[in-house]
C-alpha positions in Angstrom: 68.1 159.3 120.2 65.8 158.3 123.1 62.8 158.2 120.9 64.7 156.2 118.3 65.6 153.5 120.9 62.2 153.4 122.7 60.0 152.5 119.8 62.0 149.6 118.3 62.3 147.8 121.6 58.6 148.3 122.5 57.9 146.9 119.1 60.0 143.9 119.9 58.5 143.4 123.4 54.9 144.0 122.6 54.4 143.2 118.9 54.6 139.4 119.6 51.4 137.6 118.6 49.6 135.9 121.5 50.3 132.3 121.9 47.9 129.7 123.3 49.2 127.9 126.3 51.1 124.8 125.1 52.1 122.0 127.3 55.2 121.2 125.3 57.7 123.8 124.0 58.3 121.9 120.8 54.6 122.3 119.9 55.4 126.0 118.8 54.7 126.4 115.1 57.8 126.8 112.8 56.3 129.7 110.8 56.9 133.3 111.8 54.3 134.8 114.2 52.6 137.4 111.9 54.2 140.1 109.7 57.6 141.5 110.7 58.1 144.9 112.2 60.4 147.1 110.1 62.4 148.7 112.9 65.6 149.4 111.0 69.1 148.4 112.3 69.1 147.5 116.0 71.4 145.7 118.5 69.1 144.0 121.0 70.2 142.0 124.0 67.8 140.1 126.3 68.9 139.9 130.0 66.9 137.0 131.4 66.5 136.2 135.1 67.1 132.4 135.7 67.4 132.5 139.5 65.9 129.8 141.7 62.8 131.9 142.3 61.8 131.4 138.7 60.0 128.1 138.7 60.5 125.6 135.8 57.1 126.2 134.3 57.6 130.0 134.5 61.0 129.7 132.9 59.4 127.6 130.1 56.8 130.3 129.6 59.4 133.0 129.4 61.5 131.0 126.9 58.4 130.5 124.7 57.9 134.3 124.9 61.5 134.9 123.7 61.0 132.6 120.8 57.8 134.4 119.8 59.6 137.7 119.9 62.5 136.5 117.8 60.0 135.2 115.2 58.4 138.6 114.9 61.8 140.5 114.3 63.4 141.6 111.1 66.5 139.6 111.9 69.7 140.0 109.8 73.3 141.4 109.8 72.1 144.8 108.5 68.8 144.8 110.4 68.2 143.5 113.9 70.9 141.6 115.7 69.9 139.6 118.8 71.9 138.4 121.8 70.7 136.6 124.9 72.3 136.3 128.3 70.9 134.7 131.5 71.9 135.4 135.0 71.5 134.3 138.6 74.5 134.5 140.9 76.6 134.4 137.7 76.2 135.5 134.1 76.1 133.2 131.1 76.0 134.2 127.5 73.4 132.1 125.6 74.5 133.5 122.3 76.1 136.9 121.4 74.9 139.5 118.9 77.1 138.3 116.1 76.4 134.6 116.5 73.3 134.1 114.3 71.7 135.9 111.4 68.7 133.5 111.1 65.8 133.1 113.4 65.9 129.3 113.1 69.4 129.3 114.7 68.3 131.6 117.5 65.3 129.4 118.3 67.5 126.3 118.3 69.8 127.9 120.9 66.9 129.0 123.0 65.5 125.4 123.1 68.7 124.2 124.7 68.6 126.9 127.5 68.9 125.5 131.0 68.2 127.7 134.0 71.1 128.5 136.4 68.8 128.4 139.5 70.9 130.3 142.0 70.8 133.9 143.3 69.6 137.2 141.7 72.7 139.4 140.8 71.0 141.8 138.4 73.7 144.4 138.7 76.3 141.9 137.7 74.3 141.0 134.6 74.0 144.7 133.6 77.7 145.1 134.0 78.3 142.1 131.7 75.9 143.5 129.1 77.6 146.9 129.1 81.2 145.6 128.9 80.9 142.4 127.0 77.5 141.8 125.3 77.5 145.2 123.5 81.2 145.1 122.5 82.2 145.1 118.9 84.0 141.8 119.5 80.7 140.2 120.5 79.0 141.4 117.3 77.7 144.9 118.2 78.1 147.5 115.5 80.7 150.3 116.2 79.5 153.5 117.9 80.2 155.6 114.9 77.5 153.8 112.9 74.9 155.1 115.5 72.9 151.8 115.6 70.6 151.8 118.6 71.6 149.6 121.5 68.8 148.2 123.6 68.8 145.9 126.6 65.6 144.2 127.9 65.9 143.0 131.5 63.2 140.4 132.5 63.2 139.6 136.3 60.8 138.2 138.9 62.4 139.4 142.1 64.6 141.8 144.1 68.2 142.1 143.0 70.8 140.9 145.6 73.3 143.5 144.5 73.2 147.2 143.6 71.8 148.1 140.2 71.3 151.9 140.2 75.0 152.9 139.7 75.9 150.3 137.0 72.6 151.0 135.2 73.4 154.7 135.1 76.8 153.9 133.6 75.2 151.7 130.9 72.7 154.4 130.0 75.6 157.0 129.9 77.2 154.7 127.2 74.1 155.0 125.1 72.3 151.7 126.0 68.6 152.1 126.3 67.3 149.8 129.1 63.8 148.4 129.4 62.9 146.8 132.8 60.1 144.1 132.7 59.0 142.9 136.1 57.0 139.7 136.5 55.0 138.7 139.6 57.3 139.2 142.6 59.5 141.9 141.0 60.6 144.9 143.0 59.2 148.1 141.4 61.9 150.3 142.9 64.7 148.3 141.3 62.9 148.3 138.0 62.7 152.1 138.1 66.4 152.3 139.1 67.4 150.3 136.0 65.2 151.6 133.3 65.9 154.6 131.0 63.7 157.7 131.2 60.9 158.3 130.7 60.1 155.6 133.2 56.4 155.2 132.1 57.7 154.1 128.7 60.5 151.8 129.9 59.2 150.1 133.1 56.6 147.3 132.8 55.1 145.1 135.5 52.9 142.1 134.8 51.2 139.8 137.4 52.4 136.5 136.0 54.5 135.0 133.2 51.4 133.9 131.4 50.3 137.5 131.0 53.5 138.5 129.1 51.7 137.4 125.9 48.7 139.5 126.8 51.1 142.4 127.4 52.5 141.9 123.9 49.1 141.7 122.2 47.8 144.8 123.9 50.6 147.0 122.4 51.1 145.3 119.1 48.6 147.3 117.1 49.8 150.5 118.6 53.6 150.0 118.1 54.1 147.7 115.2 54.2 149.3 111.7 56.5 150.3 109.0 59.2 152.8 110.1 58.9 155.9 107.9 62.7 155.9 107.3 62.4 152.4 105.8 59.7 153.6 103.3 62.2 156.0 101.7 59.9 159.1 101.7 61.8 161.0 104.4 63.7 163.4 102.1 66.7 163.5 104.4 70.0 164.4 102.6 72.3 162.4 104.9 70.6 160.3 107.6 67.0 159.4 108.6 66.2 158.6 112.3 63.0 157.0 113.4 61.2 158.6 116.3 57.8 158.0 117.8 55.4 158.0 114.9 57.6 160.2 112.8 61.1 160.8 111.5 63.9 163.3 111.9 66.9 164.0 109.8 70.5 164.0 110.9 73.7 165.0 109.2 77.1 163.4 108.9 80.1 164.7 111.0 81.3 168.1 109.9 77.8 169.2 108.7 74.7 170.7 110.4 71.0 170.6 109.6 69.7 173.4 107.4 66.5 175.4 108.2 64.4 173.0 106.2 65.4 170.2 108.7 66.3 167.9 105.8 69.3 169.2 103.9 72.8 169.5 105.4 75.3 172.4 105.4 79.0 172.1 105.9 80.1 173.5 109.2 82.7 176.2 108.9 84.7 176.0 112.2 86.8 178.9 111.0 83.8 181.2 111.1 82.5 179.8 114.4 85.8 180.5 116.1 86.3 177.1 117.6 89.2 176.1 115.4 92.0 176.9 117.9 94.5 178.1 115.2 97.2 180.5 116.3 97.2 182.5 113.1 95.0 181.5 110.1 92.2 178.9 109.8 91.5 177.5 106.3 88.1 175.8 105.8 87.7 172.7 103.7 84.4 170.7 103.1 83.5 169.3 106.5 86.9 170.1 108.0 89.6 172.7 108.3 93.3 173.1 108.8 95.6 175.8 110.4 98.2 177.9 108.6 100.9 180.2 110.0 101.9 183.6 108.8 105.2 184.2 107.1 108.2 183.7 109.3 106.5 181.0 111.4 106.1 177.2 111.3 103.2 175.0 112.4 103.9 172.8 115.4 103.0 169.1 115.9 99.6 170.0 117.4 98.7 171.4 114.0 97.4 174.5 115.6 100.2 176.4 117.3 102.8 178.5 115.4 106.4 179.1 116.3 108.7 181.8 114.9 111.2 180.4 112.3 114.8 180.4 113.5 116.6 182.8 111.1 119.8 181.0 111.7 118.4 177.7 110.5 118.0 179.4 107.0 120.8 179.4 104.6 120.6 183.2 103.9 121.8 184.5 107.3 125.1 185.6 105.6 127.3 185.0 108.8 130.8 183.9 107.9 131.0 181.4 110.8 128.2 181.1 113.3 124.7 182.6 113.5 123.0 183.1 117.0 119.3 183.7 117.4 118.3 186.2 120.1 115.1 188.1 120.9 116.4 191.0 118.9 117.0 188.9 115.9 120.0 186.9 114.5 123.5 187.9 115.3 126.8 186.6 113.9 129.5 185.2 116.1 133.1 184.3 115.4 135.1 181.3 116.6 137.8 181.6 119.3 140.8 183.5 118.1 138.7 185.7 115.7 137.1 189.1 115.9 133.9 190.2 114.3 134.4 192.8 111.6 132.4 196.1 111.4 130.1 194.6 108.8 128.7 192.4 111.6 129.1 189.2 109.4 132.7 188.5 108.6 135.5 187.5 111.0 139.2 188.2 111.1 141.9 186.2 112.9 142.9 187.9 116.1 146.5 189.1 116.3 147.6 187.6 119.6 151.0 189.1 119.2 149.4 192.5 119.8 147.0 191.4 122.6 149.1 189.1 124.8 152.6 189.2 126.4 154.1 186.7 123.9 157.7 186.8 125.2 159.3 186.2 121.8 162.9 187.3 121.8 163.0 188.2 118.1 159.6 188.1 116.3 156.0 187.0 117.1 153.7 185.6 114.4 150.0 185.3 115.2 148.2 182.1 114.1 144.5 182.5 115.2 144.2 180.6 118.5 147.9 180.6 119.0 151.2 182.3 118.0 154.8 181.3 117.4 158.1 182.9 117.8 160.7 183.3 115.0 164.5 183.8 115.2 166.9 185.4 112.8 168.2 183.3 109.9 170.7 180.8 111.1 169.7 181.1 114.8 167.5 178.2 115.9 164.6 178.6 118.4 165.4 177.2 121.9 163.3 174.5 123.6 161.2 177.2 125.4 159.8 178.3 122.1 160.6 181.9 122.7 164.4 182.4 123.0 166.9 182.2 120.1 170.1 180.2 120.2 173.4 182.2 120.5 175.0 179.8 118.1 174.2 179.7 114.4 172.9 176.5 112.8 173.9 175.5 109.3 171.1 175.2 107.0 170.2 171.6 106.4 168.5 169.4 103.7 169.3 172.0 101.1 170.5 169.3 98.7 168.0 166.5 99.7 165.5 164.9 97.3 162.8 163.4 99.5 159.1 162.6 99.1 157.8 163.2 102.7 154.3 162.4 103.9 153.3 163.6 107.4 150.5 161.7 109.2 149.2 164.0 111.9 146.9 162.8 114.8 143.8 165.0 114.9 141.9 163.0 117.6 140.0 164.7 120.4 142.6 163.8 123.0 145.1 166.2 121.3 142.8 169.2 122.0 142.6 172.4 119.9 145.5 174.3 121.6 147.9 171.4 121.3 146.9 170.9 117.7 148.0 174.4 117.0 151.4 173.5 118.6 151.6 170.5 116.3 151.0 172.6 113.2 153.8 175.0 114.4 156.1 172.0 114.9 155.3 170.9 111.3 156.2 174.3 110.0 159.5 174.1 111.8 160.2 170.8 110.1 159.5 172.6 106.8 162.1 175.2 107.7 165.0 172.8 107.3 163.7 171.1 104.1 164.6 172.0 100.5 161.0 172.4 99.4 160.7 172.5 95.6 159.3 170.3 92.8 162.8 169.0 92.2 163.9 168.9 95.8 161.7 167.8 98.8 158.0 167.4 98.3 155.7 167.3 101.3 152.2 165.9 101.7 150.0 166.2 104.9 147.3 163.7 106.0 145.2 164.2 109.2 143.5 161.3 110.9 141.0 160.7 113.7 138.1 158.3 113.3 138.5 159.0 109.5 141.4 160.0 107.3 141.6 163.3 105.3 144.3 164.3 102.9 145.0 168.0 103.7 147.3 168.4 100.7 149.1 165.9 98.5 152.8 165.7 97.7 152.7 167.5 94.4 150.6 170.6 95.4 153.0 173.1 96.9 156.4 174.0 95.4 157.7 176.5 98.0 158.2 176.4 101.7 156.1 179.6 102.2 153.1 178.1 100.4 153.5 174.8 102.3 153.7 176.5 105.7 150.6 178.6 104.9 148.7 175.5 104.0 149.8 173.8 107.2 148.5 176.7 109.4 145.2 176.6 107.6 144.5 173.0 108.5 141.3 172.6 110.7 141.2 170.3 113.7 139.1 167.1 113.1 138.6 165.7 116.7 136.9 162.2 117.3 138.8 158.9 117.6 142.4 157.6 116.8 142.4 155.2 113.8 146.2 155.1 113.2 145.9 151.8 111.2 143.4 153.4 108.8 145.8 156.3 108.3 148.7 154.0 107.5 146.6 152.2 105.0 145.6 155.5 103.3 149.3 156.5 103.2 150.4 153.2 101.6 147.5 153.0 99.1 147.2 156.7 98.1 149.7 159.2 99.5 152.8 157.9 97.7 151.0 157.4 94.3 152.1 159.4 91.3 148.6 160.7 91.1 149.2 162.4 94.5 152.5 163.9 93.4 155.1 161.2 94.3 158.0 160.8 91.9 158.3 157.5 90.0 160.2 154.7 91.7 162.6 154.6 88.8 164.1 158.0 90.0 165.0 156.3 93.3 163.7 159.3 95.3 163.5 158.3 99.0 160.0 157.9 100.3 159.6 158.9 104.0 156.5 158.7 106.2 156.4 160.5 109.6 153.6 159.6 112.0 152.7 162.0 114.7 150.4 160.7 117.5 149.6 161.3 121.2 147.8 158.1 122.2 147.0 154.4 121.5 145.4 153.5 118.2 141.8 152.3 118.3 142.4 149.9 115.4 145.2 147.4 114.4 148.4 149.0 113.0 150.6 145.9 112.5 149.5 144.9 109.0 149.8 148.4 107.4 152.9 149.4 109.4 154.7 146.3 108.0 153.2 146.9 104.5 154.6 150.5 104.5 158.1 149.2 105.1 157.7 146.4 102.5 156.8 149.2 100.0 160.2 150.8 100.7 158.8 153.7 102.8 161.2 154.8 105.6 158.9 155.3 108.6 159.4 157.7 111.5 157.2 157.8 114.6 156.9 160.8 116.9 155.0 160.3 120.1 153.8 162.9 122.6 152.2 162.6 126.0 150.3 159.3 126.3 151.7 157.8 123.1 152.4 154.0 123.4 156.1 153.1 123.0 155.3 149.6 121.6 153.1 151.2 118.8 155.8 153.8 118.0 158.4 151.0 117.6 156.0 148.9 115.4 155.4 151.9 113.1 159.0 153.0 112.8 161.7 151.5 110.6 164.8 149.9 112.1 166.8 150.8 114.0 164.1 152.2 116.3 166.6 154.4 118.1 167.0 156.5 114.9 163.4 156.4 113.8 161.4 156.9 117.1 161.1 160.2 118.9 159.1 161.0 122.1 158.2 164.2 124.1 156.2 164.1 127.3 154.6 167.5 126.5 153.4 169.4 123.4 155.1 172.6 124.6 158.5 171.0 124.8 158.6 168.9 121.7 160.7 171.4 119.6 163.8 169.6 120.9 163.0 166.7 118.6 163.7 168.9 115.5 167.5 168.3 115.5 167.0 164.5 115.7 164.5 164.6 112.8 166.7 166.9 110.7 169.7 164.6 111.1 167.6 161.5 110.2 165.4 162.8 107.4 168.0 164.9 105.5 169.9 162.5 103.2 173.2 164.5 103.2 173.3 164.6 107.0 172.2 161.0 107.2 173.6 158.7 109.8 170.8 156.3 109.4 169.0 158.6 107.0 166.8 155.8 106.0 167.3 156.3 102.3 167.7 153.3 100.0 170.5 154.4 97.7 171.4 152.1 94.8 174.7 150.2 94.8 177.4 152.1 92.8 178.3 148.7 91.3 174.9 148.2 89.6 174.9 148.6 85.8 172.2 151.3 85.9 174.2 153.2 88.4 177.4 153.1 86.3 175.6 154.2 83.2 174.0 157.0 85.2 177.3 158.1 86.7 179.0 158.0 83.3 176.3 160.1 81.8 176.6 162.7 84.6 180.4 162.7 84.2 180.3 163.3 80.5 177.8 166.0 80.9 180.0 167.7 83.4 183.0 167.5 81.1 181.1 169.0 78.3 180.0 171.8 80.5 183.6 172.4 81.7 184.9 172.3 78.1 182.3 174.9 77.0 183.2 177.2 79.9 186.9 176.8 79.2 186.4 177.8 75.6 184.5 180.9 76.7 187.4 181.9 79.1 190.0 181.4 76.4 188.1 183.7 74.0 187.8 186.4 76.7 191.6 186.2 77.4 192.3 186.6 73.7 190.1 189.7 73.6 191.8 191.2 76.6 195.3 190.5 75.0 194.2 192.3 71.8 192.9 195.2 73.8 196.1 195.6 75.7 198.2 195.4 72.5 196.1 198.2 70.9 196.7 200.5 73.9 200.5 200.2 73.5 
C-alpha cells in the first residue's frame, strides 16, 4: 500500500510542467499543462500554509503551482478527486473532495483563494484533514474501496503546535503524508509529519519559485502510464500500482495463489480460525457453524447449547417435565404422586396420609378431601361431624334449570377453590338431578369465562359431582359482569340444555364470588332478572354486599347469602335448599303460572283426565283379580 500511495502523489507533485514567471495569475494558459498522468483512483488533499510568514507574492506563486498541478491530473469522480484546505491559526476548506469533477471548476475556486495571514497551526490542519477532509461526507471514497488517500502539506515555517502525534494518527488511518518545506521550513517538523520512507516523502526547496523546478526535475522519472491502467496485469481480482510495477490483490475471503495473479477461496474451517463449537461448514469466501444433534446454535452463531428435552413435545410426562444434569425427569402437581413408570401421576389419597378427623367417611379429592355422613344425617358446620338429627331429603320433586357461576380468580386461591367445589357437590346432594328433574350447568369466571359443563350434559348426581371435582382452577382477575352476560346469552339457551320457556321450568342462577368485580355488573344483573332468571348471590370473605344485592333477585334477604370464611360456608346450605327447592319454597323464586290462565286450566284438565283414566284402568285390573280369587275359593269348597 505504501508504494501505491507514494508514486501517485509524487507524480502529482512533480509532474507539473515548468511555468515561466508571470506577473499576473490570470495570464496562465487555459489549456492543460502537458499529457495527463494515469495514476488510477486517488483521493488527494492539499494542505496549504497561508500564515502571515507567507508573503503575498510567495502565496501567489504557490497558488499558481497548485493550478499547474490540477491541470496535469486525471481528474474525475472515478479517477483523481482533489480537495484543498488552507490553514494559519485556523483551518478553512477551500473546496472538499466531492465538490468538483472538472479542472476548470477547481481553477476557478483557487483563483478566489485569499490567505488567512495569521499563525501556523499545522497540527490543527492535519487533525482537520484526518477527521473532516477525508470523510465520506466530504467526498472521500469508503475505506472498503481501498482508494489511496494522500495529503500534501506545503509550509514555510515552524509549526506553533504539536504535529508528531496527530500525524501518526493520520498515518495509522491509512493517509499517506507528503511534507514539502519551502524556504524557512523546519526540517524536523517535516520529518515528524511525513510518511516513511522519509527520503521519498520529505522535500525541501529554497524558495517558492523553485517549486516548478522541483516538479520539472522529477516529471520524466515519475510520470507515465500506470501498468494497471493498461490492462496487461493478468490479475484475477485487483491490480495495485507499485513503484514501476504492479502487484495483484484478492477480494475479501480469498488469498493470492502461487502464481501471484489468481485468487483462491480461503477455507477458514481448514485453517482453524472459525471459532465454531462443533462443526464448521465452508462456503465460497465464507463459512457458517453447525451444532451436532441435540444442540442448538446460539446468537453469536458459533456457540452451541444442549437442547432442553423438556421443550420438546416427546418427553411423555403426564404433567410437568424438569431438566436436570442427569436428563429429563417427570414431576407431578401438588396432591399427586408419581407412578412407578416415572411418567404418569395419580391423585394422592389424603384420607390415608393425614389425620382427616371425619366422623363417618373421608373422600380424597387431590389437593383436599371432604367428609361424608350417613344418608339423612347432614354434615355439621365444622365439615367433619355428622348431625344427630336426620334431615328429610329435599328437592326431590323440583324441576329447575340451575346455572352456577363460580369465581375462579386468583384471590380465591387453590385450597379455597377446592372447598368451593366441595360446597357445590353438597348443593347437588339435595337436588333431584335428572333430565326430567333438575338440570345443572357450571360456569367458571376470572378475567375470562369458561363453561365447564352445560345444563344438558349430566343426567345423574354422581356424574355431576364427578365433573365438579374435575374442574381446574383458572386464577387471574374477577370479571363478574362478563360472566353474567355469558350466562344470559348462552347458558340458558336450549342449545346448552335449557328446557323451552313454554314448559315453564324455573331458571335459577347462583353466583359465587369472594371479591369486588373488576367490570360493571349492573347492566347484565338487571338483564338476567328481566329474562326471568331468579338470581342468588353467595359471597365469601371480601365479597362486596352492594354487588351481591345488585346481582340477587328481590327480596335480597332470601336471595343473598354470606360467609366470612371458606371453611365455614357449609351453614349456607340450608338457606339455599329452602330457597332453590320449589316445594320447600318460601320465596323460592319460581314464577308459577296463574291457575286462572286458560292454558293452566287446559293443562290441569288434561292431567286430571289422564289420572282418572289411569285409576279406571287399575280398578278394572283389581276387579278382575277379585273375580279370579272368588272362583278359586269356590272351587276349593
